[in-house]
ZADO-1210 file (C-alpha; in nm, 4 decimals, padded with zeros to 6 digits):
<atoms>
<atom x="-05.9179" y="-03.0511" z="-07.9170" code="MET" pos="1"/>
<atom x="-05.6652" y="-02.9032" z="-07.6684" code="SER" pos="2"/>
<atom x="-05.5674" y="-02.5459" z="-07.6763" code="ASP" pos="3"/>
<atom x="-05.2091" y="-02.6435" z="-07.7484" code="GLU" pos="4"/>
<atom x="-05.3082" y="-02.8476" z="-08.0450" code="LEU" pos="5"/>
<atom x="-05.5372" y="-02.5799" z="-08.1864" code="SER" pos="6"/>
<atom x="-05.2704" y="-02.3240" z="-08.1372" code="HIS" pos="7"/>
<atom x="-05.0243" y="-02.5505" z="-08.3350" code="ARG" pos="8"/>
<atom x="-05.2784" y="-02.6103" z="-08.6160" code="LEU" pos="9"/>
<atom x="-05.3408" y="-02.2328" z="-08.6405" code="SER" pos="10"/>
<atom x="-04.9650" y="-02.1636" z="-08.6524" code="ARG" pos="11"/>
<atom x="-04.9269" y="-02.4269" z="-08.9252" code="ARG" pos="12"/>
<atom x="-05.2045" y="-02.2862" z="-09.1297" code="ALA" pos="13"/>
<atom x="-05.0635" y="-01.9357" z="-09.0867" code="LEU" pos="14"/>
<atom x="-04.7157" y="-02.0644" z="-09.1808" code="LEU" pos="15"/>
<atom x="-04.8539" y="-02.2512" z="-09.4855" code="ALA" pos="16"/>
<atom x="-05.0268" y="-01.9437" z="-09.6090" code="ALA" pos="17"/>
<atom x="-04.7145" y="-01.7280" z="-09.5497" code="GLY" pos="18"/>
<atom x="-04.5010" y="-01.9666" z="-09.7362" code="LEU" pos="19"/>
<atom x="-04.7496" y="-01.9940" z="-10.0229" code="ALA" pos="20"/>
<atom x="-04.7187" y="-01.6098" z="-10.0507" code="THR" pos="21"/>
<atom x="-04.3492" y="-01.6218" z="-10.0335" code="LEU" pos="22"/>
<atom x="-04.3344" y="-01.8820" z="-10.2962" code="ALA" pos="23"/>
<atom x="-04.5545" y="-01.6962" z="-10.5407" code="ALA" pos="24"/>
<atom x="-04.2614" y="-01.6394" z="-10.7763" code="PRO" pos="25"/>
<atom x="-04.2158" y="-02.0200" z="-10.7991" code="ALA" pos="26"/>
<atom x="-04.5559" y="-02.0216" z="-10.9765" code="ILE" pos="27"/>
<atom x="-04.3440" y="-01.9244" z="-11.2823" code="ALA" pos="28"/>
<atom x="-04.2255" y="-02.2870" z="-11.2819" code="GLN" pos="29"/>
<atom x="-04.5778" y="-02.4093" z="-11.3090" code="SER" pos="30"/>
<atom x="-04.7034" y="-02.5800" z="-11.6202" code="THR" pos="31"/>
<atom x="-05.0664" y="-02.4348" z="-11.6003" code="THR" pos="32"/>
<atom x="-05.1901" y="-02.0846" z="-11.6029" code="PRO" pos="33"/>
<atom x="-05.1805" y="-01.9003" z="-11.2516" code="ILE" pos="34"/>
<atom x="-05.4970" y="-01.9834" z="-11.0770" code="GLY" pos="35"/>
<atom x="-05.6293" y="-02.1549" z="-11.3792" code="GLY" pos="36"/>
<atom x="-05.7621" y="-01.8128" z="-11.5050" code="LEU" pos="37"/>
<atom x="-05.7641" y="-01.7118" z="-11.8749" code="ASN" pos="38"/>
<atom x="-05.4648" y="-01.4764" z="-11.8954" code="PRO" pos="39"/>
<atom x="-05.6155" y="-01.2695" z="-12.1667" code="THR" pos="40"/>
<atom x="-05.8993" y="-01.1593" z="-11.9350" code="SER" pos="41"/>
<atom x="-05.6745" y="-01.0617" z="-11.6429" code="ARG" pos="42"/>
<atom x="-05.3581" y="-00.8542" z="-11.5886" code="ASN" pos="43"/>
<atom x="-05.1308" y="-01.1520" z="-11.5880" code="GLN" pos="44"/>
<atom x="-04.9301" y="-01.3936" z="-11.7978" code="SER" pos="45"/>
<atom x="-05.0026" y="-01.7649" z="-11.8200" code="SER" pos="46"/>
<atom x="-04.6565" y="-01.8537" z="-11.6965" code="PHE" pos="47"/>
<atom x="-04.6167" y="-02.1850" z="-11.8889" code="ILE" pos="48"/>
<atom x="-04.2537" y="-02.2973" z="-11.9031" code="MET" pos="49"/>
<atom x="-04.1043" y="-02.3276" z="-12.2548" code="GLN" pos="50"/>
<atom x="-03.8030" y="-02.5326" z="-12.3693" code="GLY" pos="51"/>
<atom x="-03.5427" y="-02.3562" z="-12.5729" code="TRP" pos="52"/>
<atom x="-03.4804" y="-02.6362" z="-12.8154" code="ARG" pos="53"/>
<atom x="-03.8041" y="-02.5821" z="-13.0145" code="GLY" pos="54"/>
<atom x="-03.7082" y="-02.2151" z="-13.0856" code="HIS" pos="55"/>
<atom x="-03.3270" y="-02.1859" z="-13.1006" code="PHE" pos="56"/>
<atom x="-03.0538" y="-02.4080" z="-13.2598" code="LYS" pos="57"/>
<atom x="-02.8182" y="-02.3410" z="-12.9571" code="SER" pos="58"/>
<atom x="-02.8003" y="-02.1125" z="-12.6508" code="LEU" pos="59"/>
<atom x="-02.4899" y="-01.9358" z="-12.7998" code="ARG" pos="60"/>
<atom x="-02.4743" y="-01.5850" z="-12.6386" code="GLY" pos="61"/>
<atom x="-02.7862" y="-01.6636" z="-12.4366" code="GLY" pos="62"/>
<atom x="-03.1471" y="-01.6576" z="-12.5643" code="ALA" pos="63"/>
<atom x="-03.4686" y="-01.4627" z="-12.4956" code="ILE" pos="64"/>
<atom x="-03.8074" y="-01.5829" z="-12.6114" code="LEU" pos="65"/>
<atom x="-04.0983" y="-01.3426" z="-12.6003" code="VAL" pos="66"/>
<atom x="-04.4400" y="-01.5194" z="-12.6258" code="ASP" pos="67"/>
<atom x="-04.6778" y="-01.2336" z="-12.7234" code="THR" pos="68"/>
<atom x="-04.9813" y="-01.4608" z="-12.6770" code="LYS" pos="69"/>
<atom x="-04.9129" y="-01.5724" z="-12.3216" code="SER" pos="70"/>
<atom x="-04.7363" y="-01.2369" z="-12.2482" code="ARG" pos="71"/>
<atom x="-04.4309" y="-01.3857" z="-12.0926" code="ALA" pos="72"/>
<atom x="-04.0595" y="-01.3478" z="-12.1597" code="LEU" pos="73"/>
<atom x="-03.8319" y="-01.6516" z="-12.1168" code="HIS" pos="74"/>
<atom x="-03.4573" y="-01.6314" z="-12.0757" code="TYR" pos="75"/>
<atom x="-03.1880" y="-01.9027" z="-12.0931" code="TRP" pos="76"/>
<atom x="-02.8174" y="-01.8482" z="-12.0213" code="SER" pos="77"/>
<atom x="-02.5580" y="-01.9437" z="-12.2651" code="ALA" pos="78"/>
<atom x="-02.4547" y="-02.2485" z="-12.0579" code="ASP" pos="79"/>
<atom x="-02.8290" y="-02.3523" z="-12.0044" code="GLY" pos="80"/>
<atom x="-02.7803" y="-02.3344" z="-11.6259" code="GLY" pos="81"/>
<atom x="-03.0145" y="-02.0310" z="-11.5827" code="THR" pos="82"/>
<atom x="-03.3779" y="-02.0175" z="-11.6787" code="TYR" pos="83"/>
<atom x="-03.6060" y="-01.7192" z="-11.6026" code="LYS" pos="84"/>
<atom x="-03.9565" y="-01.6570" z="-11.6745" code="LEU" pos="85"/>
<atom x="-04.1071" y="-01.3149" z="-11.6433" code="TYR" pos="86"/>
<atom x="-04.4597" y="-01.1636" z="-11.6968" code="PRO" pos="87"/>
<atom x="-04.4511" y="-00.8939" z="-11.9674" code="SER" pos="88"/>
<atom x="-04.6489" y="-00.6329" z="-12.1481" code="SER" pos="89"/>
<atom x="-04.6857" y="-00.6657" z="-12.5269" code="VAL" pos="90"/>
<atom x="-04.7943" y="-00.4407" z="-12.8206" code="PRO" pos="91"/>
<atom x="-05.1368" y="-00.2931" z="-12.8175" code="LEU" pos="92"/>
<atom x="-05.2355" y="-00.4463" z="-13.1561" code="SER" pos="93"/>
<atom x="-05.1161" y="-00.6925" z="-13.4207" code="GLU" pos="94"/>
<atom x="-05.0046" y="-00.4090" z="-13.6525" code="ASP" pos="95"/>
<atom x="-04.7675" y="-00.2825" z="-13.3800" code="LEU" pos="96"/>
<atom x="-04.6402" y="-00.6324" z="-13.3121" code="THR" pos="97"/>
<atom x="-04.3215" y="-00.7364" z="-13.4806" code="ARG" pos="98"/>
<atom x="-04.2387" y="-01.1109" z="-13.4730" code="LEU" pos="99"/>
<atom x="-03.9269" y="-01.2992" z="-13.5614" code="GLY" pos="100"/>
<atom x="-03.5622" y="-01.3034" z="-13.4829" code="ARG" pos="101"/>
<atom x="-03.3472" y="-01.0234" z="-13.3580" code="THR" pos="102"/>
<atom x="-03.0770" y="-00.9733" z="-13.1007" code="SER" pos="103"/>
<atom x="-02.9616" y="-00.7388" z="-12.8127" code="VAL" pos="104"/>
<atom x="-02.7245" y="-00.4818" z="-12.9471" code="VAL" pos="105"/>
<atom x="-02.7019" y="-00.2504" z="-12.6474" code="ARG" pos="106"/>
<atom x="-02.7857" y="-00.2224" z="-12.2807" code="LYS" pos="107"/>
<atom x="-02.8721" y="00.1062" z="-12.1046" code="VAL" pos="108"/>
<atom x="-02.9183" y="00.1573" z="-11.7372" code="GLU" pos="109"/>
<atom x="-03.1353" y="00.4736" z="-11.6766" code="GLY" pos="110"/>
<atom x="-03.2440" y="00.5011" z="-12.0383" code="PRO" pos="111"/>
<atom x="-03.3915" y="00.8244" z="-12.1871" code="SER" pos="112"/>
<atom x="-03.6918" y="00.8026" z="-12.4229" code="TRP" pos="113"/>
<atom x="-03.7975" y="00.9725" z="-12.7334" code="SER" pos="114"/>
<atom x="-04.1211" y="00.8665" z="-12.9081" code="PRO" pos="115"/>
<atom x="-04.1065" y="00.7385" z="-13.2641" code="THR" pos="116"/>
<atom x="-04.2268" y="00.9623" z="-13.5446" code="PRO" pos="117"/>
<atom x="-04.5429" y="00.7497" z="-13.5711" code="ASN" pos="118"/>
<atom x="-04.6055" y="00.7848" z="-13.1986" code="MET" pos="119"/>
<atom x="-04.5726" y="01.1660" z="-13.2271" code="ARG" pos="120"/>
<atom x="-04.8207" y="01.1609" z="-13.5125" code="LYS" pos="121"/>
<atom x="-05.0817" y="00.9723" z="-13.2970" code="ARG" pos="122"/>
<atom x="-05.0013" y="01.1732" z="-12.9907" code="ASN" pos="123"/>
<atom x="-04.8735" y="01.5186" z="-13.0765" code="PRO" pos="124"/>
<atom x="-04.8898" y="01.6379" z="-12.7158" code="GLU" pos="125"/>
<atom x="-04.6221" y="01.3960" z="-12.6107" code="TRP" pos="126"/>
<atom x="-04.2876" y="01.5481" z="-12.5391" code="PRO" pos="127"/>
<atom x="-03.9962" y="01.4973" z="-12.7903" code="ALA" pos="128"/>
<atom x="-03.7685" y="01.3584" z="-12.5288" code="HIS" pos="129"/>
<atom x="-03.8023" y="01.2218" z="-12.1631" code="VAL" pos="130"/>
<atom x="-03.4882" y="01.1988" z="-11.9509" code="PRO" pos="131"/>
<atom x="-03.4244" y="00.9004" z="-11.7122" code="PRO" pos="132"/>
<atom x="-03.6543" y="00.8989" z="-11.4017" code="GLY" pos="133"/>
<atom x="-04.0007" y="00.8249" z="-11.2758" code="PRO" pos="134"/>
<atom x="-04.1744" y="00.9729" z="-11.5784" code="ASP" pos="135"/>
<atom x="-03.9799" y="00.7676" z="-11.8260" code="ASN" pos="136"/>
<atom x="-04.1709" y="00.4988" z="-12.0028" code="PRO" pos="137"/>
<atom x="-03.8580" y="00.2864" z="-12.0410" code="LEU" pos="138"/>
<atom x="-03.8329" y="00.2316" z="-11.6628" code="GLY" pos="139"/>
<atom x="-03.4916" y="00.1819" z="-11.5076" code="THR" pos="140"/>
<atom x="-03.3170" y="-00.0401" z="-11.7663" code="HIS" pos="141"/>
<atom x="-03.3498" y="-00.1186" z="-12.1445" code="ALA" pos="142"/>
<atom x="-03.2189" y="-00.3782" z="-12.3791" code="LEU" pos="143"/>
<atom x="-03.2024" y="-00.2279" z="-12.7295" code="TYR" pos="144"/>
<atom x="-03.2728" y="-00.4729" z="-13.0065" code="LEU" pos="145"/>
<atom x="-03.1346" y="-00.4767" z="-13.3666" code="SER" pos="146"/>
<atom x="-03.4802" y="-00.3722" z="-13.4844" code="TRP" pos="147"/>
<atom x="-03.5014" y="00.0122" z="-13.4880" code="LYS" pos="148"/>
<atom x="-03.7323" y="00.1448" z="-13.2144" code="TYR" pos="149"/>
<atom x="-03.7784" y="-00.1913" z="-13.0436" code="TYR" pos="150"/>
<atom x="-03.6844" y="-00.2607" z="-12.6917" code="ARG" pos="151"/>
<atom x="-03.7181" y="-00.4797" z="-12.3909" code="ILE" pos="152"/>
<atom x="-03.7508" y="-00.2373" z="-12.0952" code="HIS" pos="153"/>
<atom x="-03.8896" y="-00.1774" z="-11.7620" code="GLY" pos="154"/>
<atom x="-04.1872" y="00.0267" z="-11.6674" code="THR" pos="155"/>
<atom x="-04.2911" y="00.2510" z="-11.3790" code="HIS" pos="156"/>
<atom x="-04.6523" y="00.1817" z="-11.4606" code="ASP" pos="157"/>
<atom x="-04.7010" y="-00.1690" z="-11.3300" code="THR" pos="158"/>
<atom x="-05.0543" y="-00.1927" z="-11.4535" code="ARG" pos="159"/>
<atom x="-04.9189" y="-00.2562" z="-11.8052" code="LYS" pos="160"/>
<atom x="-04.7524" y="-00.5854" z="-11.7170" code="ILE" pos="161"/>
<atom x="-04.9579" y="-00.8713" z="-11.8521" code="GLY" pos="162"/>
<atom x="-05.1585" y="-00.6587" z="-12.1016" code="ARG" pos="163"/>
<atom x="-05.1486" y="-00.5368" z="-12.4461" code="ARG" pos="164"/>
<atom x="-05.0257" y="-00.1957" z="-12.3700" code="SER" pos="165"/>
<atom x="-04.7168" y="-00.0871" z="-12.5758" code="SER" pos="166"/>
<atom x="-04.6495" y="00.0652" z="-12.9080" code="SER" pos="167"/>
<atom x="-04.4201" y="-00.2223" z="-12.9975" code="GLY" pos="168"/>
<atom x="-04.1847" y="-00.2776" z="-12.7079" code="CYS" pos="169"/>
<atom x="-04.1791" y="-00.5568" z="-12.4395" code="ILE" pos="170"/>
<atom x="-04.2194" y="-00.4238" z="-12.0890" code="GLY" pos="171"/>
<atom x="-04.1206" y="-00.5853" z="-11.7664" code="LEU" pos="172"/>
<atom x="-04.1469" y="-00.4875" z="-11.3979" code="TYR" pos="173"/>
<atom x="-03.8455" y="-00.2677" z="-11.3065" code="ASN" pos="174"/>
<atom x="-03.7100" y="-00.5437" z="-11.0724" code="GLU" pos="175"/>
<atom x="-03.7386" y="-00.8070" z="-11.3466" code="HIS" pos="176"/>
<atom x="-03.5653" y="-00.5922" z="-11.6136" code="ILE" pos="177"/>
<atom x="-03.2860" y="-00.5212" z="-11.3694" code="ALA" pos="178"/>
<atom x="-03.2336" y="-00.8940" z="-11.3075" code="GLU" pos="179"/>
<atom x="-03.2505" y="-00.9699" z="-11.6738" code="LEU" pos="180"/>
<atom x="-03.0179" y="-00.6867" z="-11.7551" code="TYR" pos="181"/>
<atom x="-02.7640" y="-00.8295" z="-11.5293" code="SER" pos="182"/>
<atom x="-02.7862" y="-01.1666" z="-11.7063" code="LEU" pos="183"/>
<atom x="-02.7992" y="-01.0549" z="-12.0710" code="VAL" pos="184"/>
<atom x="-02.5023" y="-00.9561" z="-12.2863" code="SER" pos="185"/>
<atom x="-02.5107" y="-00.7845" z="-12.6206" code="PRO" pos="186"/>
<atom x="-02.5396" y="-01.0434" z="-12.8973" code="GLY" pos="187"/>
<atom x="-02.7986" y="-01.2463" z="-12.7086" code="ALA" pos="188"/>
<atom x="-03.0526" y="-01.3961" z="-12.9370" code="GLN" pos="189"/>
<atom x="-03.4122" y="-01.2739" z="-12.9215" code="VAL" pos="190"/>
<atom x="-03.7242" y="-01.4459" z="-13.0702" code="LEU" pos="191"/>
<atom x="-04.0737" y="-01.2934" z="-13.0597" code="LEU" pos="192"/>
<atom x="-04.3464" y="-01.5385" z="-13.1302" code="ILE" pos="193"/>
</atoms>
């Protein structure tokens, strides 16, 4: 093999590897789990696309589906033109998991956080209030749901994404909640399954 051909093949292999890395977010469009791994044994979601029709009567106001088993959040715009799929954290246990229909009632950029009374009972050393910033468990943005104490929010602790790690909320990477925040309006439908 000539040196020039070998160089071209090496460049192609390098370029293909680089493009595969850049295309990693496109895996969210896949119909099989990432890498074929069991998502419950790793810190990842299964990233299986869902259709909205099996979950919502319409996309009026936009729709968010949180699949607590696959640990993924799906979003559809009201006109159906935008579909997003994000890995998420979910509640630690079944007793902390609330399933069913709710809606986005408020959006907050730079949210502050106060633990619920039950959280304070379990963890009396926790502060009563945490202002916005790097120590805030709600990350950079929060979507407040009609259910008291429940949110879809970011997190500064990226190890939590893809795991059972919350006391009831749904967590996203900060860059993903910022994107979702820009797309969602109050009144958007939310379904947790």
